[in-house]
N, C-alpha and C positions, 0 to 999 in steps of 0.2 A: 625390097633390098634382100636378095637371096644369096648373100656372100657366103653364108655358112653351109649352103647346100652342097657345093663341091667337097667340102671337108667331110661331110657325112658320107658322100659317095666314096671318097678316098678311104675312109675307115672301113667301109664294106669291102672294098677291093683288097685292103690289107689282110683281111681275114682269109681271103682266098689264096693268098700268096704263101708258099712254104717258108718256114721260119728263116732259113738261110738267106733268102733274097730280100727279106723285109727291110733291112737297113739300106740296101741298094735302092729299092723302090722308094723308100721314104726320102732318101736324098733327092731323087729325081722329082718326087712330088713337091718337096720343099722348094726346089728350084723353080718348078712350074708355078707354084702358088706365089712365089716372090715376084715373078715376071707378071703374073695375073694382077697382083696387088698394085704393081707399078702402073700397069695399063688401066686398072680400075681408078686409081687416083687421077690419072690424066683425063680419063673419061669424065670423072666427076667434075673436074675443074672446067672442062668444056661444057658440061651440062649447066654448071653454075653460071658461066658466061652467057649461055643461051637463055637461061631463065632471066638474067638481068636485062638482056637485050629485049626479051619478050615483054617484060614489064615496061620497057621504054617504047614498045610498039613494034619491035622486030618480029620476024618469023621464027618459029621454033624448029630447030634441027635435032633429029634423033639419031 
């Protein structure tokens, strides 16, 4: 589970952005992370369903 990896990457990128644009970039990053989190939650629920079907003898989808 490497959900924190992009946050670290974002922090590194923030250091390279001039101070005036940091707020604008941060807003964009927050929007991206929110949509990623939503997709991640949906992905997890799909994985959980796949795991349940696997324990019932189904095939696993990744």
